[in-house]
DRENBA-762887 format. One line per 5 residues: for each residue x, y negated, z of N, C-alpha, C. Coordinates in Angstrom, 3 decimals. Layout:
X:Y:Z:X:Y:Z:X:Y:Z; ...
END
This chain:
78.689:-121.069:108.582:78.888:-119.507:107.630:80.321:-119.996:107.320; 80.982:-118.743:107.585:82.503:-118.643:107.254:82.760:-118.902:105.959; 83.739:-119.170:105.489:83.932:-119.836:104.113:84.916:-118.567:103.542; 84.774:-118.317:102.260:85.168:-117.128:101.725:86.244:-117.910:100.854; 87.643:-117.132:101.304:88.848:-117.807:100.517:89.364:-116.333:99.747
90.398:-116.833:98.896:91.138:-115.440:98.472:91.864:-114.723:99.412; 92.503:-115.211:100.598:93.131:-114.562:101.938:92.253:-114.048:102.422; 90.825:-114.727:102.824:90.072:-113.854:104.116:89.302:-112.583:103.151; 89.340:-112.610:101.874:88.638:-111.297:101.132:89.873:-110.021:100.870; 90.997:-110.361:101.006:91.964:-109.210:100.852:91.950:-108.207:101.796
92.016:-107.143:100.960:91.622:-105.966:101.757:93.061:-105.034:101.632; 93.235:-105.201:100.492:94.693:-104.174:99.970:95.415:-105.481:99.280; 96.594:-105.453:99.436:97.825:-106.027:99.110:99.064:-105.326:98.700; 99.716:-105.555:97.404:100.702:-105.002:96.899:101.779:-106.614:96.951; 102.934:-106.059:97.272:103.984:-107.379:97.721:105.148:-106.590:96.747
105.665:-107.426:96.004:107.097:-107.162:95.120:107.886:-108.514:95.625; 109.264:-108.203:96.079:110.133:-108.676:96.715:111.614:-108.456:96.423; 112.318:-109.499:95.823:113.489:-109.104:95.414:114.740:-109.263:96.662; 115.646:-108.225:96.925:116.485:-108.397:98.025:117.869:-109.415:98.112; 117.886:-110.172:98.682:119.165:-110.697:98.836:120.188:-110.694:99.632
119.724:-109.930:100.952:120.746:-109.448:101.865:119.680:-109.433:103.069; 120.285:-108.067:103.982:119.490:-107.503:105.070:118.466:-108.572:105.596; 119.352:-109.696:106.433:118.659:-110.736:107.083:117.571:-111.180:106.667; 117.466:-111.649:104.932:116.488:-112.175:104.330:115.236:-111.059:103.985; 115.544:-110.242:104.338:114.209:-109.306:104.339:113.720:-109.448:105.776
114.443:-108.779:106.544:114.053:-109.208:108.266:113.290:-110.037:108.444; 113.569:-111.333:108.067:112.954:-112.657:108.173:111.598:-112.617:107.216; 111.420:-112.230:106.000:110.516:-112.086:105.143:109.388:-110.915:105.759; 110.047:-109.741:106.415:109.043:-108.524:106.642:108.542:-109.345:107.981; 109.035:-110.156:108.921:108.414:-110.733:110.042:107.565:-111.706:110.209
107.566:-112.656:108.774:106.548:-113.803:108.437:105.291:-112.889:108.050; 105.601:-111.976:107.141:104.612:-111.049:106.557:103.725:-110.444:107.460; 104.622:-109.625:108.373:103.694:-109.168:109.432:102.828:-109.849:110.245; 103.256:-110.866:110.970:102.724:-111.896:111.467:101.388:-112.697:111.169; 101.562:-112.805:109.361:100.149:-113.028:108.830:99.205:-112.140:108.961
99.943:-110.472:108.085:99.237:-109.829:108.244:97.769:-109.336:109.296; 99.004:-109.257:110.650:98.378:-109.214:111.845:96.967:-110.190:112.125; 97.010:-111.275:111.589:95.839:-111.818:111.777:94.923:-112.225:110.547; 94.846:-111.080:109.802:94.738:-111.177:108.340:93.640:-109.759:108.546; 92.566:-109.602:107.293:91.554:-108.612:106.783:92.718:-107.201:106.359
93.535:-107.498:105.791:94.303:-106.442:105.193:94.235:-105.374:106.172; 94.029:-104.201:105.169:94.015:-103.038:105.597:95.217:-101.640:105.216; 95.508:-102.250:103.857:96.665:-101.075:103.435:97.732:-102.200:102.629; 98.926:-102.197:102.980:100.044:-102.946:102.170:101.103:-102.039:101.817; 101.395:-102.269:100.802:102.847:-101.594:100.079:103.606:-102.772:99.653
105.170:-102.944:100.360:106.000:-103.467:99.680:107.255:-102.775:99.123; 107.251:-103.393:97.499:108.517:-103.149:97.038:109.865:-104.074:96.995; 110.917:-103.666:97.381:111.614:-104.589:97.625:112.854:-104.201:96.468; 112.899:-104.741:95.465:113.924:-104.614:94.489:115.452:-104.715:94.780; 116.102:-103.846:94.770:117.669:-103.809:95.281:118.547:-103.594:94.199
119.257:-104.813:93.729:120.418:-104.914:93.006:121.220:-103.796:92.768; 121.677:-103.718:91.626:122.716:-102.378:91.420:124.181:-102.556:92.412; 124.613:-102.029:92.976:125.944:-101.748:94.175:125.025:-101.880:95.311; 123.888:-102.047:96.041:123.420:-102.229:97.189:123.037:-100.548:97.555; 123.470:-100.216:98.561:123.094:-98.958:99.191:121.677:-99.035:99.631
120.810:-98.744:99.085:119.519:-98.831:99.843:119.171:-97.676:100.995; 120.303:-96.882:101.015:119.824:-95.767:102.137:120.659:-96.243:103.403; 121.388:-97.321:103.405:121.654:-98.209:104.535:120.993:-99.287:104.755; 119.689:-99.676:104.148:119.033:-100.928:104.575:118.143:-99.899:105.870; 117.644:-101.176:106.585:116.578:-100.867:107.629:115.385:-100.276:106.877
115.336:-99.115:107.635:113.511:-98.490:107.008:112.309:-99.106:107.382; 111.599:-99.377:106.661:110.115:-99.500:107.530:109.269:-99.238:106.671; 108.156:-98.370:107.393:107.151:-97.901:106.799:106.246:-98.131:105.470; 106.325:-99.729:105.313:105.364:-100.360:104.738:106.291:-100.643:103.504; 107.598:-100.534:103.289:108.523:-100.691:102.296:109.405:-99.814:101.509
109.257:-100.030:100.341:109.788:-98.952:99.347:110.922:-99.906:98.721; 112.466:-99.541:99.166:113.288:-100.056:98.228:113.446:-99.318:97.358; 113.339:-100.596:95.990:113.383:-99.725:94.296:114.753:-100.357:94.058; 115.540:-99.291:93.858:116.865:-99.335:92.929:116.922:-98.877:91.479; 118.390:-99.226:90.938:118.462:-98.723:89.771:118.360:-97.504:89.477
119.425:-96.862:91.040:119.125:-95.251:90.860:117.982:-94.657:91.216; 116.550:-95.335:91.315:115.331:-94.473:91.217:114.644:-94.279:90.147; 115.498:-94.402:89.010:115.260:-93.943:87.431:115.980:-93.351:86.840; 115.392:-92.320:86.242:115.831:-91.764:85.130:116.619:-92.283:83.952; 117.418:-91.943:82.855:118.156:-92.548:82.049:116.631:-92.887:80.923
115.524:-92.200:80.939:114.667:-92.709:80.038:114.106:-93.631:80.898; 113.783:-94.101:82.268:113.452:-95.102:82.412:112.209:-94.680:83.654; 111.640:-93.004:83.801:110.990:-92.606:84.431:111.179:-93.269:86.222; 110.320:-93.084:86.662:110.464:-93.524:88.168:110.339:-92.174:89.254; 111.517:-91.547:89.683:111.680:-90.862:90.822:111.071:-90.640:91.757
110.718:-92.042:92.545:110.307:-92.208:93.984:108.925:-91.494:93.875; 108.499:-90.358:93.825:106.982:-89.748:93.728:106.239:-90.543:94.816; 106.921:-90.662:96.043:105.846:-91.120:96.978:105.155:-92.732:96.705; 106.226:-93.476:96.106:105.909:-94.849:95.522:104.864:-94.916:94.228; 105.594:-93.540:93.270:104.387:-93.174:92.297:102.994:-93.130:92.465
103.043:-92.182:93.376:101.781:-92.328:94.158:100.747:-93.292:94.593; 101.420:-93.956:95.230:101.159:-95.294:96.082:100.441:-96.126:94.826; 101.447:-96.446:93.868:100.973:-97.088:92.643:99.635:-96.231:91.658; 99.078:-95.446:92.528:97.591:-95.224:91.344:96.692:-95.700:92.280; 96.580:-96.187:93.410:95.677:-96.777:93.757:95.443:-98.010:93.559
94.661:-98.814:93.754:94.399:-100.029:93.111:94.342:-101.148:94.303; 94.644:-102.337:93.847:94.880:-103.210:94.866:94.016:-104.483:95.026; 93.717:-105.282:95.686:92.974:-106.835:95.684:94.115:-107.695:95.194; 95.015:-107.594:95.658:95.941:-108.551:95.608:97.571:-108.234:95.584; 98.455:-108.849:94.092:99.987:-108.600:94.401:100.371:-110.270:94.462
101.060:-110.301:95.324:102.302:-111.302:95.507:103.343:-110.641:95.035; 104.148:-111.506:93.950:105.204:-111.044:93.334:106.084:-112.615:93.620; 107.200:-112.134:94.615:107.915:-113.036:95.256:109.178:-113.134:94.199; 109.310:-113.908:93.019:110.499:-113.777:92.354:110.013:-113.011:91.000; 111.222:-113.177:90.425:110.662:-112.131:88.967:110.682:-110.834:89.105
109.952:-110.124:88.926:110.044:-108.449:89.354:111.271:-107.862:88.246; 111.251:-106.557:88.795:112.477:-105.798:88.005:111.429:-105.416:86.913; 111.899:-105.365:85.527:111.056:-104.671:84.498:111.071:-103.033:84.637; 111.738:-102.855:85.280:111.522:-101.322:85.071:110.054:-100.747:86.185; 109.947:-101.336:87.016:108.831:-101.046:88.393:107.989:-101.949:87.759
108.138:-102.989:86.858:106.929:-103.567:86.495:105.848:-102.917:85.257; 106.915:-102.210:84.640:106.114:-101.169:83.666:105.406:-100.556:84.715; 105.412:-99.965:85.836:104.468:-99.452:86.575:103.678:-99.960:87.038; 103.829:-101.377:87.799:102.668:-101.991:88.089:101.974:-102.712:87.351; 102.069:-102.799:86.130:101.140:-103.276:85.011:100.233:-102.486:84.649
100.413:-100.871:84.911:99.225:-99.785:84.746:98.348:-99.935:85.842; 98.657:-100.230:87.318:97.817:-100.330:88.438:96.305:-101.731:88.364; 95.574:-100.925:88.856:94.591:-101.851:88.511:94.557:-102.388:89.706; 94.620:-103.995:89.733:94.959:-105.495:90.786:94.046:-106.512:90.334; 93.036:-106.557:91.352:92.029:-107.905:91.088:92.598:-109.342:90.801
93.648:-109.648:91.706:94.355:-110.876:91.702:95.474:-110.650:91.293; 96.642:-111.481:90.592:98.119:-111.475:90.597:99.017:-112.845:90.668; 99.218:-113.176:91.786:99.821:-114.164:92.157:102.011:-114.225:92.162; 102.134:-115.410:91.238:103.782:-115.114:91.214:104.443:-116.192:92.221; 105.028:-115.936:93.033:105.537:-117.192:93.955:107.237:-117.328:93.658
107.579:-118.573:93.329:109.077:-118.893:93.215:109.873:-118.261:92.411; 108.922:-117.897:90.961:109.634:-117.496:89.674:109.521:-118.498:88.764; 110.489:-118.409:87.718:110.598:-118.925:86.449:108.856:-119.020:86.121; 108.728:-119.655:85.157:107.554:-119.140:84.339:107.548:-118.432:83.264; 106.411:-117.555:83.245:106.288:-116.386:82.788:105.452:-116.062:81.557
105.618:-115.407:80.468:104.849:-115.217:79.154:103.272:-114.232:79.859; 103.866:-113.682:80.813:102.841:-113.219:81.311:101.625:-113.210:81.761; 100.231:-113.270:80.864:98.948:-114.413:81.166:98.303:-113.148:82.590; 98.667:-112.119:82.721:97.910:-111.574:83.659:98.100:-112.448:85.421; 99.039:-113.177:85.311:99.112:-113.663:86.759:98.182:-115.129:86.756
97.148:-115.017:87.799:96.417:-115.959:87.757:96.602:-117.325:88.549; 97.731:-117.003:89.164:98.498:-118.407:89.593:99.766:-118.117:89.914; 100.701:-119.463:89.670:101.891:-119.527:90.226:102.060:-120.586:91.371; 102.831:-120.176:92.482:103.146:-121.002:93.666:104.315:-121.032:93.636; 105.015:-122.130:93.719:106.312:-122.814:93.815:106.514:-123.317:95.358
107.338:-123.017:96.102:107.801:-123.627:97.655:108.945:-124.397:97.542; 109.054:-125.386:98.018:110.503:-126.203:97.885:111.663:-125.329:98.930; 111.193:-124.430:99.474:111.631:-123.604:100.760:112.311:-122.531:100.215; 113.598:-121.971:100.760:114.328:-120.943:100.304:113.936:-119.653:101.605; 113.551:-120.443:103.069:113.475:-119.697:103.934:112.474:-118.669:103.675
112.269:-117.399:104.151:111.491:-116.644:104.173:110.227:-116.800:104.645; 110.430:-117.054:105.989:109.400:-117.505:106.838:108.595:-118.480:106.584; 109.324:-119.575:105.954:108.058:-120.746:105.210:107.743:-120.020:104.165; 108.316:-119.366:102.839:107.776:-119.380:101.618:106.303:-118.476:102.035; 106.378:-117.453:103.044:105.442:-116.411:102.860:104.302:-117.429:103.690
104.647:-118.626:104.808:103.687:-118.882:105.458:103.126:-120.006:104.118; 103.728:-120.674:103.262:103.193:-121.724:102.479:101.988:-121.006:101.306; 102.592:-119.640:100.985:101.642:-118.863:100.031:100.360:-118.583:101.084; 100.353:-117.804:101.839:98.693:-117.656:102.840:98.219:-118.788:102.975; 98.553:-119.962:103.494:98.178:-120.916:103.565:97.650:-121.766:102.632
98.137:-121.789:101.577:97.608:-121.837:100.320:96.522:-121.043:99.967; 96.639:-119.607:99.829:95.338:-118.687:99.659:94.191:-119.115:100.817; 94.148:-119.432:101.787:93.532:-119.809:102.769:92.669:-121.006:102.609; 92.864:-121.686:101.558:92.396:-122.845:101.113:91.878:-122.662:99.869; 92.198:-121.543:99.132:91.249:-121.534:97.885:90.218:-120.722:98.106
88.723:-121.863:97.544:87.739:-120.635:97.654:87.689:-119.794:96.987; 86.809:-118.584:97.193:87.202:-117.495:96.248:86.335:-117.646:95.135; 85.083:-118.991:95.036:84.568:-118.924:94.040:85.112:-119.604:92.938; 86.073:-120.838:93.662:87.220:-121.440:92.721:87.679:-120.852:91.769; 88.449:-119.611:92.125:89.387:-119.033:91.210:88.908:-118.088:90.218
END
């Protein structure tokens, strides 16, 4: 009988990642793509939080990635990216937040129905909605992604 783990049961995945530089994003995306190709995940959305001063229009486009910048919000804090807004109307089996999520997008993500939320390589948060906090010793995107997926492959779905 096949073991049911958190990772083996995930069909939809929401990922939040904080932009460092374009090489970092490419490494992260490549590692995540490799893991997703070997998984049961059918739907993925990746929100990359881009800091002020970075021109998101010059970043490499990818059909799964929504670059989320301060300019994506009105002065009242409303999200202007209608496509992302529509994606966030769907429910997700799992959310992986790599680093602390941008507060503005977090307001929208908190309204999404998400079965499990996991925080990766972030300072402890007071948000009790995170079921698990994982910390990798590495700063290398591929090693972090592999660590997270390997950990989720070891956790029996009935234990969580």
